[in-house]
Backbone and ligand atoms as CSV (ligand in chain L), in Angstrom:
chain,resi,resn,atom,element,x,y,z
A,1,MET,N,N,36.974,178.598,148.759
A,1,MET,CA,C,36.891,179.757,147.859
A,1,MET,C,C,35.724,179.620,146.882
A,2,ALA,N,N,35.534,178.398,146.353
A,2,ALA,CA,C,34.455,178.175,145.384
A,2,ALA,C,C,33.100,178.499,145.996
A,3,GLU,N,N,32.947,178.225,147.333
A,3,GLU,CA,C,31.641,178.494,147.957
A,3,GLU,C,C,31.366,179.986,148.054
A,4,LYS,N,N,32.416,180.799,148.098
A,4,LYS,CA,C,32.217,182.231,148.250
A,4,LYS,C,C,31.935,182.939,146.933
A,5,LEU,N,N,32.150,182.233,145.851
A,5,LEU,CA,C,31.923,182.858,144.541
A,5,LEU,C,C,30.444,182.905,144.224
A,6,PRO,N,N,30.007,183.930,143.510
A,6,PRO,CA,C,28.590,183.948,143.092
A,6,PRO,C,C,28.296,182.808,142.125
A,7,ASP,N,N,26.987,182.542,141.926
A,7,ASP,CA,C,26.571,181.386,141.106
A,7,ASP,C,C,27.008,181.489,139.655
A,8,ASN,N,N,27.195,182.700,139.178
A,8,ASN,CA,C,27.543,182.849,137.763
A,8,ASN,C,C,29.055,182.850,137.524
A,9,VAL,N,N,29.833,182.433,138.507
A,9,VAL,CA,C,31.284,182.328,138.346
A,9,VAL,C,C,31.697,180.896,138.669
A,10,PHE,N,N,32.511,180.301,137.836
A,10,PHE,CA,C,33.020,178.967,138.148
A,10,PHE,C,C,34.515,178.906,137.879
A,11,LEU,N,N,35.138,177.959,138.516
A,11,LEU,CA,C,36.590,177.808,138.397
A,11,LEU,C,C,36.918,176.601,137.527
A,12,THR,N,N,38.000,176.710,136.797
A,12,THR,CA,C,38.494,175.573,136.034
A,12,THR,C,C,39.996,175.721,135.882
A,13,THR,N,N,40.607,174.781,135.211
A,13,THR,CA,C,42.054,174.882,134.984
A,13,THR,C,C,42.297,175.493,133.609
A,14,LEU,N,N,43.469,176.058,133.440
A,14,LEU,CA,C,43.816,176.643,132.144
A,14,LEU,C,C,43.829,175.558,131.069
A,15,ASP,N,N,44.319,174.387,131.461
A,15,ASP,CA,C,44.386,173.267,130.528
A,15,ASP,C,C,42.989,172.910,130.007
A,16,ALA,N,N,42.030,172.792,130.921
A,16,ALA,CA,C,40.668,172.417,130.520
A,16,ALA,C,C,40.036,173.511,129.678
A,17,ALA,N,N,40.265,174.768,130.039
A,17,ALA,CA,C,39.670,175.877,129.277
A,17,ALA,C,C,40.249,175.933,127.866
A,18,ALA,N,N,41.574,175.755,127.767
A,18,ALA,CA,C,42.203,175.811,126.442
A,18,ALA,C,C,41.744,174.641,125.572
A,19,SER,N,N,41.621,173.466,126.189
A,19,SER,CA,C,41.157,172.297,125.429
A,19,SER,C,C,39.722,172.485,124.968
A,20,TRP,N,N,38.906,173.063,125.837
A,20,TRP,CA,C,37.501,173.325,125.490
A,20,TRP,C,C,37.437,174.295,124.310
A,21,ALA,N,N,38.249,175.343,124.363
A,21,ALA,CA,C,38.252,176.321,123.271
A,21,ALA,C,C,38.746,175.681,121.973
A,22,ARG,N,N,39.757,174.866,122.106
A,22,ARG,CA,C,40.332,174.248,120.905
A,22,ARG,C,C,39.357,173.273,120.259
A,23,LYS,N,N,38.678,172.500,121.065
A,23,LYS,CA,C,37.789,171.487,120.479
A,23,LYS,C,C,36.583,172.131,119.793
A,24,ASN,N,N,36.221,173.315,120.233
A,24,ASN,CA,C,35.069,173.976,119.638
A,24,ASN,C,C,35.443,174.958,118.528
A,25,SER,N,N,36.698,174.922,118.120
A,25,SER,CA,C,37.100,175.817,117.035
A,25,SER,C,C,38.063,175.105,116.088
A,26,LEU,N,N,37.732,173.873,115.737
A,26,LEU,CA,C,38.582,173.134,114.796
A,26,LEU,C,C,38.488,173.787,113.421
A,27,TRP,N,N,39.636,173.934,112.797
A,27,TRP,CA,C,39.658,174.499,111.444
A,27,TRP,C,C,40.090,173.405,110.473
A,28,PRO,N,N,39.155,172.904,109.680
A,28,PRO,CA,C,39.518,171.785,108.792
A,28,PRO,C,C,40.330,172.221,107.580
A,29,MET,N,N,41.228,171.333,107.195
A,29,MET,CA,C,41.970,171.481,105.938
A,29,MET,C,C,41.416,170.422,104.981
A,30,PRO,N,N,40.569,170.804,104.030
A,30,PRO,CA,C,39.982,169.779,103.160
A,30,PRO,C,C,40.973,169.297,102.116
A,31,PHE,N,N,41.195,167.990,102.093
A,31,PHE,CA,C,41.977,167.388,101.010
A,31,PHE,C,C,40.988,166.507,100.254
A,32,ALA,N,N,40.184,167.144,99.432
A,32,ALA,CA,C,39.077,166.461,98.763
A,32,ALA,C,C,39.439,166.217,97.308
A,33,THR,N,N,39.451,164.955,96.933
A,33,THR,CA,C,39.938,164.618,95.603
A,33,THR,C,C,38.878,163.992,94.710
A,34,ALA,N,N,37.769,163.542,95.257
A,34,ALA,CA,C,36.805,162.816,94.420
A,34,ALA,C,C,35.406,162.967,95.004
A,35,CYS,N,N,34.551,161.977,94.710
A,35,CYS,CA,C,33.130,162.090,95.065
A,35,CYS,C,C,32.911,162.370,96.551
A,36,CYS,N,N,33.724,161.803,97.427
A,36,CYS,CA,C,33.559,162.071,98.857
A,36,CYS,C,C,33.686,163.563,99.149
A,37,GLY,N,N,34.447,164.256,98.324
A,37,GLY,CA,C,34.614,165.692,98.511
A,37,GLY,C,C,33.286,166.440,98.366
A,38,ILE,N,N,32.399,165.906,97.533
A,38,ILE,CA,C,31.091,166.549,97.370
A,38,ILE,C,C,30.291,166.432,98.671
A,39,GLU,N,N,30.400,165.259,99.311
A,39,GLU,CA,C,29.708,165.089,100.596
A,39,GLU,C,C,30.326,166.003,101.651
A,40,LEU,N,N,31.626,166.181,101.552
A,40,LEU,CA,C,32.291,167.107,102.481
A,40,LEU,C,C,31.764,168.526,102.284
A,41,MET,N,N,31.601,168.905,101.021
A,41,MET,CA,C,31.045,170.240,100.747
A,41,MET,C,C,29.631,170.344,101.290
A,42,ALA,N,N,28.844,169.273,101.109
A,42,ALA,CA,C,27.461,169.291,101.601
A,42,ALA,C,C,27.428,169.445,103.115
A,43,THR,N,N,28.417,168.852,103.786
A,43,THR,CA,C,28.465,168.946,105.252
A,43,THR,C,C,28.591,170.395,105.706
A,44,ALA,N,N,29.293,171.177,104.905
A,44,ALA,CA,C,29.479,172.586,105.271
A,44,ALA,C,C,28.320,173.460,104.814
A,45,SER,N,N,27.384,172.881,104.075
A,45,SER,CA,C,26.266,173.685,103.562
A,45,SER,C,C,25.241,173.960,104.672
A,46,SER,N,N,24.293,174.832,104.347
A,46,SER,CA,C,23.325,175.245,105.371
A,46,SER,C,C,22.428,174.095,105.811
A,47,ARG,N,N,22.254,173.086,104.959
A,47,ARG,CA,C,21.369,171.979,105.323
A,47,ARG,C,C,21.920,171.186,106.515
A,48,PHE,N,N,23.233,171.016,106.545
A,48,PHE,CA,C,23.828,170.230,107.634
A,48,PHE,C,C,24.543,171.124,108.639
A,49,ASP,N,N,25.133,172.208,108.167
A,49,ASP,CA,C,25.585,173.268,109.044
A,49,ASP,C,C,26.680,172.858,110.032
A,50,LEU,N,N,27.867,172.708,109.484
A,50,LEU,CA,C,29.026,172.376,110.315
A,50,LEU,C,C,29.322,173.481,111.336
A,51,ALA,N,N,28.811,174.662,111.055
A,51,ALA,CA,C,29.078,175.793,111.945
A,51,ALA,C,C,28.543,175.554,113.356
A,52,ARG,N,N,27.537,174.692,113.489
A,52,ARG,CA,C,27.015,174.396,114.831
A,52,ARG,C,C,28.103,173.840,115.732
A,53,PHE,N,N,29.108,173.218,115.126
A,53,PHE,CA,C,30.159,172.583,115.917
A,53,PHE,C,C,31.460,173.390,115.863
A,54,GLY,N,N,31.376,174.586,115.348
A,54,GLY,CA,C,32.546,175.465,115.330
A,54,GLY,C,C,33.609,175.055,114.326
A,55,ALA,N,N,33.248,174.198,113.370
A,55,ALA,CA,C,34.277,173.674,112.465
A,55,ALA,C,C,34.010,174.073,111.018
A,56,GLU,N,N,33.346,175.198,110.840
A,56,GLU,CA,C,32.989,175.585,109.470
A,56,GLU,C,C,34.090,176.371,108.770
A,57,VAL,N,N,35.145,176.728,109.502
A,57,VAL,CA,C,36.162,177.591,108.909
A,57,VAL,C,C,37.161,176.740,108.122
A,58,MET,N,N,36.753,176.344,106.924
A,58,MET,CA,C,37.666,175.574,106.073
A,58,MET,C,C,38.711,176.539,105.520
A,59,ARG,N,N,39.947,176.125,105.603
A,59,ARG,CA,C,41.022,176.966,105.100
A,59,ARG,C,C,41.845,176.174,104.101
A,60,PHE,N,N,42.384,176.861,103.134
A,60,PHE,CA,C,43.206,176.192,102.139
A,60,PHE,C,C,44.677,176.544,102.327
A,61,SER,N,N,44.974,177.060,103.494
A,61,SER,CA,C,46.365,177.222,103.890
A,61,SER,C,C,46.610,176.284,105.063
A,62,PRO,N,N,47.518,175.326,104.916
A,62,PRO,CA,C,47.733,174.377,106.020
A,62,PRO,C,C,48.199,175.045,107.296
A,63,ARG,N,N,48.794,176.214,107.184
A,63,ARG,CA,C,49.321,176.867,108.386
A,63,ARG,C,C,48.214,177.386,109.294
A,64,GLN,N,N,46.983,177.403,108.808
A,64,GLN,CA,C,45.886,177.886,109.637
A,64,GLN,C,C,44.997,176.746,110.118
A,65,CYS,N,N,45.332,175.525,109.809
A,65,CYS,CA,C,44.411,174.407,110.056
A,65,CYS,C,C,44.957,173.454,111.111
A,66,ASP,N,N,44.027,172.791,111.792
A,66,ASP,CA,C,44.457,171.763,112.738
A,66,ASP,C,C,43.734,170.441,112.532
A,67,LEU,N,N,42.873,170.363,111.530
A,67,LEU,CA,C,42.174,169.096,111.264
A,67,LEU,C,C,42.173,168.826,109.766
A,68,MET,N,N,42.932,167.827,109.348
A,68,MET,CA,C,42.902,167.470,107.931
A,68,MET,C,C,41.773,166.472,107.694
A,69,ILE,N,N,40.987,166.717,106.640
A,69,ILE,CA,C,39.956,165.755,106.252
A,69,ILE,C,C,40.308,165.275,104.849
A,70,VAL,N,N,40.729,164.015,104.756
A,70,VAL,CA,C,41.045,163.440,103.442
A,70,VAL,C,C,39.771,162.803,102.923
A,71,ALA,N,N,39.220,163.366,101.867
A,71,ALA,CA,C,37.934,162.896,101.347
A,71,ALA,C,C,38.107,162.498,99.887
A,72,GLY,N,N,38.126,161.199,99.653
A,72,GLY,CA,C,38.256,160.727,98.273
A,72,GLY,C,C,39.523,159.931,98.078
A,73,ARG,N,N,39.613,159.314,96.895
A,73,ARG,CA,C,40.793,158.477,96.647
A,73,ARG,C,C,42.021,159.350,96.432
A,74,VAL,N,N,43.146,158.838,96.910
A,74,VAL,CA,C,44.423,159.533,96.738
A,74,VAL,C,C,45.295,158.652,95.864
A,75,VAL,N,N,45.825,159.206,94.794
A,75,VAL,CA,C,46.705,158.418,93.932
A,75,VAL,C,C,48.164,158.687,94.306
A,76,MET,N,N,49.026,157.801,93.843
A,76,MET,CA,C,50.434,157.884,94.242
A,76,MET,C,C,51.051,159.241,93.904
A,77,LYS,N,N,50.608,159.807,92.789
A,77,LYS,CA,C,51.180,161.096,92.391
A,77,LYS,C,C,50.824,162.213,93.361
A,78,MET,N,N,49.673,162.078,94.015
A,78,MET,CA,C,49.255,163.119,94.954
A,78,MET,C,C,49.937,162.972,96.306
A,79,LEU,N,N,50.514,161.823,96.553
A,79,LEU,CA,C,51.010,161.518,97.890
A,79,LEU,C,C,52.020,162.528,98.426
A,80,PRO,N,N,53.018,162.934,97.627
A,80,PRO,CA,C,53.959,163.939,98.154
A,80,PRO,C,C,53.260,165.236,98.556
A,81,VAL,N,N,52.221,165.589,97.821
A,81,VAL,CA,C,51.487,166.819,98.143
A,81,VAL,C,C,50.748,166.646,99.468
A,82,LEU,N,N,50.088,165.488,99.606
A,82,LEU,CA,C,49.362,165.217,100.850
A,82,LEU,C,C,50.315,165.249,102.045
A,83,GLN,N,N,51.443,164.588,101.915
A,83,GLN,CA,C,52.398,164.551,103.020
A,83,GLN,C,C,52.952,165.941,103.321
A,84,ARG,N,N,53.206,166.709,102.271
A,84,ARG,CA,C,53.760,168.045,102.490
A,84,ARG,C,C,52.743,168.932,103.205
A,85,ILE,N,N,51.497,168.867,102.791
A,85,ILE,CA,C,50.469,169.681,103.445
A,85,ILE,C,C,50.341,169.275,104.908
A,86,TRP,N,N,50.373,167.947,105.156
A,86,TRP,CA,C,50.279,167.477,106.546
A,86,TRP,C,C,51.437,168.021,107.372
A,87,MET,N,N,52.630,167.971,106.825
A,87,MET,CA,C,53.792,168.444,107.573
A,87,MET,C,C,53.747,169.957,107.786
A,88,GLN,N,N,53.091,170.681,106.880
A,88,GLN,CA,C,53.021,172.136,107.021
A,88,GLN,C,C,51.992,172.569,108.061
A,89,MET,N,N,51.087,171.670,108.413
A,89,MET,CA,C,50.106,172.031,109.445
A,89,MET,C,C,50.792,172.035,110.809
A,90,PRO,N,N,50.557,173.070,111.614
A,90,PRO,CA,C,51.222,173.129,112.921
A,90,PRO,C,C,50.626,172.114,113.894
A,91,GLU,N,N,51.440,171.643,114.812
A,91,GLU,CA,C,50.953,170.765,115.887
A,91,GLU,C,C,50.238,171.620,116.924
A,92,PRO,N,N,49.298,171.102,117.660
A,92,PRO,CA,C,48.735,169.765,117.497
A,92,PRO,C,C,47.753,169.723,116.342
A,93,LYS,N,N,47.692,168.591,115.678
A,93,LYS,CA,C,46.823,168.459,114.517
A,93,LYS,C,C,46.241,167.059,114.496
A,94,TRP,N,N,45.138,166.926,113.786
A,94,TRP,CA,C,44.435,165.657,113.744
A,94,TRP,C,C,44.009,165.380,112.310
A,95,CYS,N,N,43.614,164.140,112.072
A,95,CYS,CA,C,43.272,163.763,110.696
A,95,CYS,C,C,42.066,162.826,110.686
A,96,ILE,N,N,41.120,163.125,109.805
A,96,ILE,CA,C,39.980,162.234,109.556
A,96,ILE,C,C,40.123,161.704,108.140
A,97,SER,N,N,40.024,160.382,108.004
A,97,SER,CA,C,40.018,159.756,106.684
A,97,SER,C,C,38.574,159.456,106.342
A,98,MET,N,N,38.084,160.074,105.286
A,98,MET,CA,C,36.646,160.006,104.979
A,98,MET,C,C,36.405,159.151,103.743
A,99,GLY,N,N,35.641,158.081,103.917
A,99,GLY,CA,C,35.249,157.254,102.774
A,99,GLY,C,C,36.137,156.049,102.562
A,100,ALA,N,N,35.569,155.065,101.874
A,100,ALA,CA,C,36.273,153.796,101.664
A,100,ALA,C,C,37.584,154.001,100.917
A,101,CYS,N,N,37.600,154.907,99.957
A,101,CYS,CA,C,38.818,155.093,99.156
A,101,CYS,C,C,39.963,155.640,99.994
A,102,ALA,N,N,39.681,156.679,100.780
A,102,ALA,CA,C,40.748,157.255,101.600
A,102,ALA,C,C,41.203,156.264,102.663
A,103,CYS,N,N,40.259,155.478,103.195
A,103,CYS,CA,C,40.610,154.550,104.281
A,103,CYS,C,C,41.345,153.320,103.773
A,104,THR,N,N,40.923,152.800,102.613
A,104,THR,CA,C,41.481,151.504,102.174
A,104,THR,C,C,41.775,151.423,100.683
A,105,GLY,N,N,41.547,152.456,99.954
A,105,GLY,CA,C,41.662,152.374,98.498
A,105,GLY,C,C,40.338,152.038,97.843
A,106,GLY,N,N,39.380,151.587,98.658
A,106,GLY,CA,C,38.042,151.286,98.125
A,106,GLY,C,C,38.080,150.235,97.033
A,107,VAL,N,N,37.320,150.487,95.992
A,107,VAL,CA,C,37.269,149.517,94.893
A,107,VAL,C,C,38.489,149.642,93.989
A,108,PHE,N,N,39.317,150.640,94.221
A,108,PHE,CA,C,40.456,150.889,93.332
A,108,PHE,C,C,41.682,150.138,93.818
A,109,ASP,N,N,41.671,148.843,93.634
A,109,ASP,CA,C,42.794,148.013,94.065
A,109,ASP,C,C,43.835,147.987,92.947
A,110,THR,N,N,44.493,149.111,92.751
A,110,THR,CA,C,45.473,149.226,91.668
A,110,THR,C,C,46.760,149.822,92.213
A,111,TYR,N,N,47.810,149.692,91.436
A,111,TYR,CA,C,49.108,150.219,91.866
A,111,TYR,C,C,49.075,151.734,91.992
A,112,ALA,N,N,48.158,152.391,91.280
A,112,ALA,CA,C,48.181,153.851,91.220
A,112,ALA,C,C,47.460,154.511,92.387
A,113,VAL,N,N,46.588,153.759,93.069
A,113,VAL,CA,C,45.787,154.356,94.137
A,113,VAL,C,C,46.338,153.913,95.492
A,114,VAL,N,N,46.490,154.872,96.381
A,114,VAL,CA,C,46.986,154.590,97.725
A,114,VAL,C,C,45.964,153.728,98.464
A,115,GLN,N,N,46.417,152.610,98.975
A,115,GLN,CA,C,45.513,151.664,99.642
A,115,GLN,C,C,45.369,152.006,101.131
A,116,GLY,N,N,44.936,153.216,101.370
A,116,GLY,CA,C,44.769,153.673,102.753
A,116,GLY,C,C,45.766,154.776,103.076
A,117,VAL,N,N,45.266,155.986,103.319
A,117,VAL,CA,C,46.190,157.095,103.571
A,117,VAL,C,C,46.920,156.950,104.896
A,118,ASP,N,N,46.399,156.079,105.781
A,118,ASP,CA,C,47.083,155.923,107.072
A,118,ASP,C,C,48.424,155.206,106.923
A,119,ARG,N,N,48.722,154.747,105.735
A,119,ARG,CA,C,50.059,154.187,105.514
A,119,ARG,C,C,51.089,155.300,105.368
A,120,PHE,N,N,50.642,156.519,105.179
A,120,PHE,CA,C,51.577,157.612,104.903
A,120,PHE,C,C,51.396,158.843,105.789
A,121,ILE,N,N,50.211,159.019,106.345
A,121,ILE,CA,C,50.034,160.071,107.348
A,121,ILE,C,C,49.223,159.472,108.495
A,122,PRO,N,N,49.378,159.980,109.715
A,122,PRO,CA,C,48.620,159.407,110.829
A,122,PRO,C,C,47.146,159.796,110.753
A,123,VAL,N,N,46.285,158.822,110.947
A,123,VAL,CA,C,44.840,159.075,110.890
A,123,VAL,C,C,44.254,158.813,112.277
A,124,ASP,N,N,43.437,159.739,112.748
A,124,ASP,CA,C,42.825,159.584,114.067
A,124,ASP,C,C,41.457,158.924,113.986
A,125,LEU,N,N,40.705,159.230,112.937
A,125,LEU,CA,C,39.352,158.675,112.825
A,125,LEU,C,C,39.071,158.286,111.386
A,126,TYR,N,N,38.348,157.178,111.239
A,126,TYR,CA,C,37.971,156.701,109.909
A,126,TYR,C,C,36.455,156.815,109.768
A,127,VAL,N,N,36.017,157.309,108.618
A,127,VAL,CA,C,34.577,157.376,108.344
A,127,VAL,C,C,34.293,156.404,107.198
A,128,PRO,N,N,33.569,155.308,107.475
A,128,PRO,CA,C,33.318,154.326,106.425
A,128,PRO,C,C,32.229,154.802,105.470
A,129,GLY,N,N,32.128,154.125,104.338
A,129,GLY,CA,C,31.048,154.431,103.404
A,129,GLY,C,C,31.559,154.838,102.045
A,130,CYS,N,N,30.667,154.717,101.063
A,130,CYS,CA,C,31.036,155.067,99.696
A,130,CYS,C,C,29.831,155.706,98.997
A,131,PRO,N,N,29.640,156.997,99.125
A,131,PRO,CA,C,30.346,157.890,100.050
A,131,PRO,C,C,29.651,157.912,101.400
A,132,PRO,N,N,30.363,158.341,102.446
A,132,PRO,CA,C,29.688,158.540,103.734
A,132,PRO,C,C,28.737,159.727,103.633
A,133,ARG,N,N,27.666,159.673,104.393
A,133,ARG,CA,C,26.752,160.816,104.403
A,133,ARG,C,C,27.323,161.934,105.294
A,134,PRO,N,N,26.882,163.153,105.050
A,134,PRO,CA,C,27.369,164.255,105.906
A,134,PRO,C,C,27.143,164.000,107.393
A,135,GLU,N,N,26.034,163.311,107.725
A,135,GLU,CA,C,25.786,163.032,109.147
A,135,GLU,C,C,26.903,162.179,109.742
A,136,GLN,N,N,27.446,161.265,108.929
A,136,GLN,CA,C,28.541,160.420,109.423
A,136,GLN,C,C,29.779,161.262,109.701
A,137,LEU,N,N,30.045,162.211,108.817
A,137,LEU,CA,C,31.210,163.073,109.026
A,137,LEU,C,C,31.014,163.931,110.266
A,138,ILE,N,N,29.797,164.414,110.455
A,138,ILE,CA,C,29.520,165.225,111.647
A,138,ILE,C,C,29.684,164.375,112.909
A,139,ALA,N,N,29.231,163.109,112.849
A,139,ALA,CA,C,29.408,162.214,114.006
A,139,ALA,C,C,30.894,162.032,114.298
A,140,ALA,N,N,31.697,161.888,113.230
A,140,ALA,CA,C,33.144,161.733,113.424
A,140,ALA,C,C,33.730,163.003,114.033
A,141,LEU,N,N,33.237,164.139,113.594
A,141,LEU,CA,C,33.742,165.399,114.116
A,141,LEU,C,C,33.440,165.535,115.611
A,142,ILE,N,N,32.233,165.094,116.006
A,142,ILE,CA,C,31.885,165.158,117.434
A,142,ILE,C,C,32.808,164.236,118.234
A,143,GLU,N,N,33.085,163.068,117.657
A,143,GLU,CA,C,34.014,162.154,118.326
A,143,GLU,C,C,35.418,162.766,118.397
A,144,MET,N,N,35.778,163.455,117.326
A,144,MET,CA,C,37.083,164.112,117.283
A,144,MET,C,C,37.168,165.180,118.366
A,145,GLN,N,N,36.070,165.875,118.598
A,145,GLN,CA,C,36.082,166.897,119.649
A,145,GLN,C,C,36.396,166.275,121.008
A,146,ASP,N,N,35.872,165.069,121.230
A,146,ASP,CA,C,36.186,164.374,122.481
A,146,ASP,C,C,37.676,164.080,122.576
A,147,ILE,N,N,38.236,163.635,121.456
A,147,ILE,CA,C,39.675,163.332,121.437
A,147,ILE,C,C,40.473,164.593,121.730
A,148,VAL,N,N,40.090,165.691,121.087
A,148,VAL,CA,C,40.809,166.954,121.282
A,148,VAL,C,C,40.709,167.406,122.736
A,149,GLN,N,N,39.525,167.267,123.317
A,149,GLN,CA,C,39.329,167.675,124.712
A,149,GLN,C,C,40.267,166.911,125.644
A,150,LYS,N,N,40.491,165.648,125.309
A,150,LYS,CA,C,41.289,164.806,126.207
A,150,LYS,C,C,42.788,164.958,126.005
A,151,THR,N,N,43.206,165.590,124.912
A,151,THR,CA,C,44.643,165.595,124.644
A,151,THR,C,C,45.407,166.606,125.479
A,152,GLY,N,N,44.749,167.642,125.988
A,152,GLY,CA,C,45.467,168.595,126.836
A,152,GLY,C,C,46.308,169.561,126.026
A,153,THR,N,N,46.879,170.532,126.713
A,153,THR,CA,C,47.588,171.580,125.987
A,153,THR,C,C,48.959,171.904,126.549
A,154,HIS,N,N,49.201,171.591,127.799
A,154,HIS,CA,C,50.428,172.076,128.420
A,154,HIS,C,C,51.644,171.242,128.049
A,155,ASN,N,N,52.740,171.913,127.803
A,155,ASN,CA,C,54.041,171.255,127.633
A,155,ASN,C,C,54.025,170.142,126.603
A,156,GLY,N,N,53.260,170.338,125.556
A,156,GLY,CA,C,53.254,169.343,124.487
A,156,GLY,C,C,52.694,168.000,124.913
A,157,ARG,N,N,51.851,167.978,125.956
A,157,ARG,CA,C,51.349,166.694,126.422
A,157,ARG,C,C,50.524,165.977,125.355
A,158,GLU,N,N,49.957,166.780,124.430
A,158,GLU,CA,C,49.125,166.166,123.401
A,158,GLU,C,C,49.902,165.141,122.583
A,159,PHE,N,N,51.213,165.384,122.423
A,159,PHE,CA,C,51.981,164.440,121.605
A,159,PHE,C,C,52.087,163.088,122.297
A,160,GLY,N,N,52.311,163.131,123.599
A,160,GLY,CA,C,52.448,161.880,124.335
A,160,GLY,C,C,51.160,161.087,124.371
A,161,ARG,N,N,50.029,161.766,124.308
A,161,ARG,CA,C,48.757,161.069,124.450
A,161,ARG,C,C,48.230,160.507,123.154
A,162,ARG,N,N,48.811,160.912,122.046
A,162,ARG,CA,C,48.323,160.383,120.768
A,162,ARG,C,C,48.683,158.913,120.649
A,163,THR,N,N,47.798,158.168,120.065
A,163,THR,CA,C,48.048,156.740,119.928
A,163,THR,C,C,48.534,156.380,118.531
A,164,THR,N,N,48.531,157.353,117.633
A,164,THR,CA,C,48.974,157.063,116.271
A,164,THR,C,C,50.320,157.717,116.023
A,165,ALA,N,N,50.959,157.294,114.970
A,165,ALA,CA,C,52.253,157.884,114.619
A,165,ALA,C,C,52.078,159.366,114.327
A,166,THR,N,N,53.143,160.145,114.487
A,166,THR,CA,C,53.009,161.589,114.342
A,166,THR,C,C,53.578,162.131,113.038
A,167,GLY,N,N,53.972,161.306,112.147
A,167,GLY,CA,C,54.502,161.829,110.889
A,167,GLY,C,C,54.372,160.823,109.771
A,168,PRO,N,N,54.754,161.224,108.580
A,168,PRO,CA,C,54.671,160.304,107.455
A,168,PRO,C,C,55.560,159.089,107.687
A,169,ILE,N,N,55.120,157.962,107.204
A,169,ILE,CA,C,55.938,156.757,107.291
A,169,ILE,C,C,56.415,156.395,105.898
A,170,PRO,N,N,57.541,155.713,105.807
A,170,PRO,CA,C,58.059,155.410,104.470
A,170,PRO,C,C,57.101,154.561,103.664
A,171,ILE,N,N,57.146,154.758,102.373
A,171,ILE,CA,C,56.378,153.911,101.482
A,171,ILE,C,C,56.973,152.507,101.537
A,172,GLU,N,N,56.105,151.501,101.560
A,172,GLU,CA,C,56.609,150.128,101.674
A,172,GLU,C,C,57.348,149.725,100.407
A,173,LEU,N,N,58.343,148.873,100.611
A,173,LEU,CA,C,59.164,148.447,99.479
A,173,LEU,C,C,58.323,147.803,98.380
A,174,ASP,N,N,57.377,146.959,98.796
A,174,ASP,CA,C,56.535,146.280,97.798
A,174,ASP,C,C,55.804,147.292,96.936
A,175,GLU,N,N,55.343,148.346,97.601
A,175,GLU,CA,C,54.583,149.364,96.878
A,175,GLU,C,C,55.478,150.081,95.864
A,176,ILE,N,N,56.701,150.373,96.268
A,176,ILE,CA,C,57.639,151.038,95.361
A,176,ILE,C,C,57.939,150.135,94.170
A,177,ARG,N,N,58.163,148.840,94.466
A,177,ARG,CA,C,58.478,147.915,93.373
A,177,ARG,C,C,57.305,147.797,92.413
A,178,ARG,N,N,56.106,147.679,92.989
A,178,ARG,CA,C,54.924,147.571,92.118
A,178,ARG,C,C,54.798,148.799,91.231
A,179,SER,N,N,55.065,149.967,91.805
A,179,SER,CA,C,54.961,151.203,91.029
A,179,SER,C,C,55.996,151.227,89.910
A,180,ARG,N,N,57.216,150.800,90.253
A,180,ARG,CA,C,58.287,150.873,89.252
A,180,ARG,C,C,58.091,149.847,88.153
A,181,GLU,N,N,57.554,148.677,88.536
A,181,GLU,CA,C,57.295,147.666,87.508
A,181,GLU,C,C,56.214,148.139,86.543
A,182,ALA,N,N,55.238,148.827,87.109
A,182,ALA,CA,C,54.136,149.287,86.268
A,182,ALA,C,C,54.566,150.429,85.354
A,183,LEU,N,N,55.489,151.235,85.833
A,183,LEU,CA,C,55.954,152.383,85.049
A,183,LEU,C,C,57.475,152.328,84.947
A,184,PRO,N,N,58.019,151.413,84.158
A,184,PRO,CA,C,59.476,151.217,84.169
A,184,PRO,C,C,60.263,152.405,83.640
A,185,ILE,N,N,59.647,153.238,82.829
A,185,ILE,CA,C,60.401,154.333,82.218
A,185,ILE,C,C,60.459,155.545,83.140
A,186,VAL,N,N,59.418,155.685,83.951
A,186,VAL,CA,C,59.335,156.891,84.770
A,186,VAL,C,C,60.076,156.686,86.080
A,187,ASP,N,N,60.905,157.647,86.441
A,187,ASP,CA,C,61.572,157.607,87.733
A,187,ASP,C,C,60.684,158.315,88.741
A,188,LEU,N,N,59.916,157.514,89.493
A,188,LEU,CA,C,58.920,158.103,90.369
A,188,LEU,C,C,59.560,158.894,91.506
A,189,PRO,N,N,59.085,160.103,91.772
A,189,PRO,CA,C,59.578,160.810,92.960
A,189,PRO,C,C,58.923,160.211,94.195
A,190,ILE,N,N,59.709,159.585,95.048
A,190,ILE,CA,C,59.166,158.958,96.248
A,190,ILE,C,C,59.718,159.690,97.460
A,191,TYR,N,N,58.851,160.149,98.315
A,191,TYR,CA,C,59.286,160.854,99.510
A,191,TYR,C,C,59.507,159.858,100.638
A,192,ASN,N,N,60.552,160.072,101.389
A,192,ASN,CA,C,60.845,159.251,102.557
A,192,ASN,C,C,60.989,157.775,102.208
A,193,SER,N,N,61.426,157.501,100.990
A,193,SER,CA,C,61.529,156.096,100.624
A,193,SER,C,C,62.811,155.492,101.171
A,194,PRO,N,N,62.723,154.258,101.633
A,194,PRO,CA,C,63.935,153.605,102.117
A,194,PRO,C,C,64.862,153.272,100.969
A,195,ASN,N,N,66.117,152.961,101.280
A,195,ASN,CA,C,67.096,152.637,100.257
A,195,ASN,C,C,66.738,151.313,99.592
A,196,LEU,N,N,66.614,151.333,98.286
A,196,LEU,CA,C,66.179,150.135,97.577
A,196,LEU,C,C,67.337,149.178,97.303
A,197,ASN,N,N,68.551,149.631,97.444
A,197,ASN,CA,C,69.683,148.785,97.059
A,197,ASN,C,C,69.995,147.731,98.123
L,1,LIG,S1,S,34.620,156.116,98.750
L,1,LIG,FE1,FE,33.133,156.064,97.057
L,1,LIG,S2,S,32.296,158.134,97.032
L,1,LIG,FE2,FE,34.231,158.238,98.186
L,1,LIG,S3,S,35.802,158.779,96.686
L,1,LIG,FE3,FE,35.699,156.541,96.818
L,1,LIG,S4,S,34.318,155.945,95.165
L,1,LIG,FE4,FE,33.988,158.113,95.552
């Protein structure tokens, strides 16, 4: 059948076509909290032009997004918000952790700063640097497109192919204790925390 088709017609599978469309229309959800957020903004500017990769449609409603970009340090107080936004994004969804602070806490080795957002939400790609340049974020986005292309679309297969956890994980006991020791008067709201007793 393929030989009988004219040159300007080609055949593919629905799965491949849907994955191709999805990878070229990622809608980022910016969770930008600090200096890395400025580089994220620069990435969307005309100088670097994220639109070339179909990912310029930044939305501030999680229900319209499929790619979270955490750019900047996240403090413990922001964590419930970050987790809630992640949970509100529909599947399939992906996450890029941008910059040393988001990936590891960076230079902020304190009880108040999250020492890596991947302890609380699943991260697919890490962008190193303090701050990373927009070109690095674009390189990560291109790599992300490859991941999206490979995940497939039918029957929720994308979930099975992911190598990272698919939801928030509990805050570690040590982290909770450190927080409570540092702030003994405040009863910290902890989401998904295990029983301390
Ligand atoms: S990694 Fe560097 S540039 Fe990015 S938020 Fe942290 S201190 Fe700022």
